[in-house]
Backbone as JSON Lines, residues from 0, in Angstrom:
{"i":0,"aa":"M","n":[80.68,160.13,24.97],"ca":[81.5,161.21,25.48],"c":[81.14,162.29,24.39]}
{"i":1,"aa":"E","n":[80.99,163.64,25.01],"ca":[80.34,164.64,24.03],"c":[81.62,165.39,23.45]}
{"i":2,"aa":"N","n":[81.46,166.01,22.33],"ca":[82.6,166.82,21.53],"c":[82.75,167.77,22.25]}
{"i":3,"aa":"K","n":[84.32,168.18,22.68],"ca":[84.66,169.21,23.22],"c":[86.12,169.54,22.36]}
{"i":4,"aa":"S","n":[86.52,170.87,22.76],"ca":[87.8,171.19,22.1],"c":[88.74,170.6,22.79]}
{"i":5,"aa":"F","n":[90.01,170.38,22.15],"ca":[91.17,169.49,22.64],"c":[91.55,170.42,24.05]}
{"i":6,"aa":"E","n":[91.77,171.84,24.14],"ca":[91.76,172.36,25.17],"c":[90.83,172.01,26.44]}
{"i":7,"aa":"E","n":[89.57,171.75,26.05],"ca":[88.64,171.41,27.12],"c":[88.98,169.98,27.68]}
{"i":8,"aa":"Y","n":[89.4,169.33,26.77],"ca":[89.66,167.93,27.18],"c":[90.84,167.93,28.13]}
{"i":9,"aa":"I","n":[91.99,168.74,27.68],"ca":[92.86,168.75,28.41],"c":[92.92,169.26,29.91]}
{"i":10,"aa":"N","n":[92.02,170.31,29.81],"ca":[91.71,170.78,31.22],"c":[90.96,169.92,32.13]}
{"i":11,"aa":"E","n":[90.17,168.88,31.53],"ca":[89.42,167.81,32.23],"c":[90.37,166.96,32.77]}
{"i":12,"aa":"L","n":[91.45,166.6,31.93],"ca":[92.51,165.48,32.31],"c":[93.29,166.26,33.63]}
{"i":13,"aa":"E","n":[93.57,167.55,33.51],"ca":[94.39,168.38,34.78],"c":[93.48,168.26,36.11]}
{"i":14,"aa":"N","n":[92.13,168.28,35.94],"ca":[91.44,168.23,36.92],"c":[91.04,166.68,37.47]}
{"i":15,"aa":"I","n":[91.19,165.75,36.52],"ca":[91.1,164.33,37.2],"c":[92.75,163.93,37.95]}
{"i":16,"aa":"L","n":[93.5,164.62,37.14],"ca":[95.2,164.28,37.76],"c":[95.08,164.82,39.35]}
{"i":17,"aa":"K","n":[94.5,166.05,39.36],"ca":[94.2,166.9,40.7],"c":[93.5,166.08,41.76]}
{"i":18,"aa":"S","n":[92.36,165.38,41.17],"ca":[91.62,164.74,42.17],"c":[92.33,163.36,42.33]}
{"i":19,"aa":"L","n":[93.39,162.64,41.63],"ca":[93.74,161.41,41.63],"c":[95.13,161.8,42.77]}
{"i":20,"aa":"E","n":[95.45,162.99,42.8],"ca":[96.62,163.15,43.74],"c":[96.0,163.35,44.79]}
{"i":21,"aa":"N","n":[94.79,163.64,45.31],"ca":[94.41,163.82,46.64],"c":[94.2,162.49,47.55]}
{"i":22,"aa":"R","n":[95.15,162.5,48.56],"ca":[94.93,161.4,49.44],"c":[93.58,161.09,49.94]}
{"i":23,"aa":"D","n":[92.89,161.79,49.96],"ca":[91.4,161.52,50.46],"c":[90.44,160.74,49.47]}
{"i":24,"aa":"I","n":[90.82,160.72,48.3],"ca":[89.83,160.23,47.22],"c":[89.75,158.59,47.56]}
{"i":25,"aa":"T","n":[88.55,158.28,47.39],"ca":[88.35,156.57,47.74],"c":[88.8,155.85,46.64]}
{"i":26,"aa":"L","n":[89.03,154.42,46.83],"ca":[89.49,153.78,45.69],"c":[88.68,153.65,44.3]}
{"i":27,"aa":"D","n":[87.18,153.58,44.94],"ca":[86.28,153.57,43.95],"c":[86.16,154.82,43.21]}
{"i":28,"aa":"D","n":[86.41,155.96,43.51],"ca":[86.51,157.22,42.75],"c":[87.7,157.54,42.06]}
{"i":29,"aa":"A","n":[88.91,157.2,42.6],"ca":[89.86,157.08,41.98],"c":[89.92,156.09,40.67]}
{"i":30,"aa":"V","n":[89.34,154.89,40.65],"ca":[89.29,154.25,39.5],"c":[88.43,154.47,38.51]}
{"i":31,"aa":"K","n":[87.35,155.18,38.96],"ca":[86.59,155.9,38.14],"c":[87.12,157.06,37.32]}
{"i":32,"aa":"N","n":[87.74,157.99,37.99],"ca":[88.52,159.18,37.44],"c":[89.6,158.51,36.62]}
{"i":33,"aa":"Y","n":[90.24,157.64,37.11],"ca":[91.24,157.12,36.0],"c":[90.75,156.65,34.53]}
{"i":34,"aa":"T","n":[89.77,155.88,34.79],"ca":[89.01,155.17,33.5],"c":[88.52,156.37,32.78]}
{"i":35,"aa":"K","n":[87.86,157.54,33.2],"ca":[87.61,158.65,32.33],"c":[88.5,159.32,32.02]}
{"i":36,"aa":"G","n":[89.85,159.46,32.73],"ca":[91.06,160.14,32.08],"c":[91.55,159.18,30.93]}
{"i":37,"aa":"V","n":[91.52,157.95,30.96],"ca":[92.07,157.2,29.83],"c":[91.16,157.58,28.66]}
{"i":38,"aa":"E","n":[89.83,157.41,28.57],"ca":[89.01,157.79,27.8],"c":[89.16,159.16,27.01]}
{"i":39,"aa":"I","n":[89.32,160.2,27.81],"ca":[89.73,161.5,27.56],"c":[91.21,161.45,26.84]}
{"i":40,"aa":"S","n":[92.15,160.95,27.34],"ca":[93.15,160.51,26.77],"c":[93.29,160.1,25.39]}
{"i":41,"aa":"K","n":[92.61,159.09,25.13],"ca":[92.15,158.76,23.95],"c":[91.7,159.42,22.76]}
{"i":42,"aa":"K","n":[90.76,160.35,23.26],"ca":[90.15,161.42,22.78],"c":[91.03,162.38,22.15]}
{"i":43,"aa":"C","n":[91.79,162.86,23.05],"ca":[92.99,163.86,22.57],"c":[93.84,163.27,21.67]}
{"i":44,"aa":"Y","n":[94.27,162.02,21.77],"ca":[95.14,161.32,20.71],"c":[94.35,161.21,19.39]}
{"i":45,"aa":"Q","n":[93.04,161.01,19.24],"ca":[92.43,161.01,18.04],"c":[92.55,162.4,17.49]}
{"i":46,"aa":"I","n":[92.14,163.64,18.3],"ca":[92.04,164.73,17.87],"c":[93.49,165.05,17.38]}
{"i":47,"aa":"L","n":[94.5,164.9,17.84],"ca":[95.9,165.39,17.31],"c":[96.26,164.65,15.94]}
{"i":48,"aa":"D","n":[95.97,163.07,16.16],"ca":[95.96,162.55,15.03],"c":[95.37,163.03,13.58]}
{"i":49,"aa":"S","n":[94.09,163.25,13.76],"ca":[93.33,163.85,12.76],"c":[93.83,165.07,12.06]}
{"i":50,"aa":"N","n":[94.11,165.94,13.22],"ca":[94.8,167.32,12.73],"c":[96.19,167.12,12.05]}
{"i":51,"aa":"E","n":[97.14,166.36,12.69],"ca":[98.33,165.81,11.8],"c":[98.22,165.56,10.34]}
{"i":52,"aa":"K","n":[97.29,164.56,10.38],"ca":[96.85,164.21,8.86],"c":[96.41,165.24,7.98]}
{"i":53,"aa":"L","n":[95.61,166.07,8.55],"ca":[95.09,167.24,7.96],"c":[96.28,168.12,7.39]}
{"i":54,"aa":"V","n":[97.12,168.4,8.3],"ca":[98.33,169.37,8.15],"c":[99.06,168.56,7.1]}
{"i":55,"aa":"I","n":[99.38,167.37,7.11],"ca":[100.27,166.66,6.27],"c":[99.52,166.84,4.93]}
{"i":56,"aa":"S","n":[98.56,166.52,4.56],"ca":[97.58,166.25,3.3],"c":[97.65,167.81,2.71]}
{"i":57,"aa":"Q","n":[97.36,168.74,3.35],"ca":[97.42,170.3,2.91],"c":[98.89,170.18,2.54]}
{"i":58,"aa":"M","n":[99.95,170.22,3.24],"ca":[101.46,170.29,2.89],"c":[101.86,169.97,1.71]}
{"i":59,"aa":"T","n":[101.59,168.4,1.53],"ca":[101.67,167.52,0.48],"c":[100.86,168.02,-0.98]}
{"i":60,"aa":"D","n":[99.72,168.28,-0.77],"ca":[98.84,168.85,-1.73],"c":[99.07,169.94,-2.47]}
{"i":61,"aa":"S","n":[99.8,170.77,-1.45],"ca":[100.46,172.24,-1.92],"c":[101.69,172.3,-2.58]}
{"i":62,"aa":"G","n":[102.22,171.02,-2.69],"ca":[103.38,170.76,-2.88],"c":[104.78,171.45,-1.98]}
{"i":63,"aa":"L","n":[104.31,171.73,-1.0],"ca":[105.22,172.73,-0.03],"c":[106.39,171.56,0.56]}
{"i":64,"aa":"V","n":[105.81,170.17,0.91],"ca":[106.72,169.3,1.24],"c":[106.77,168.03,0.84]}
{"i":65,"aa":"D","n":[107.5,167.35,0.65],"ca":[107.32,165.55,0.55],"c":[107.58,164.86,1.73]}
{"i":66,"aa":"F","n":[106.36,164.82,2.62],"ca":[106.49,164.51,3.74],"c":[106.31,162.86,4.01]}
{"i":67,"aa":"D","n":[107.14,162.5,4.88],"ca":[107.15,161.04,5.19],"c":[107.75,161.11,6.63]}
{"i":68,"aa":"P","n":[106.74,160.85,7.63],"ca":[106.92,161.03,9.02],"c":[107.93,159.79,9.41]}
{"i":69,"aa":"T","n":[108.05,158.75,8.77],"ca":[109.02,157.63,9.06],"c":[110.48,157.95,8.53]}
{"i":70,"aa":"K","n":[110.89,159.41,7.91],"ca":[112.28,159.6,7.38],"c":[112.67,160.55,8.4]}
{"i":71,"aa":"N","n":[113.75,160.42,8.87],"ca":[114.71,161.69,9.6],"c":[115.32,162.61,8.33]}
{"i":72,"aa":"N","n":[114.81,163.87,8.09],"ca":[115.32,164.55,7.24],"c":[116.44,165.5,7.86]}
């Protein structure tokens, strides 16, 4: 899978969802699209996770916040 922006992946997911909502889609195509959607979804979560870690690191390194995502502040 090529590297795209988060927004490009979200657009792809939206297009896949639209195709899956189409009642004329064959079962084979639906399964292929679903599988591709799962792969794209995983990539989106990886992007979000790495960006979250980057922001947390920068905030704690700057002394802005003692961040612990497991705590409810």
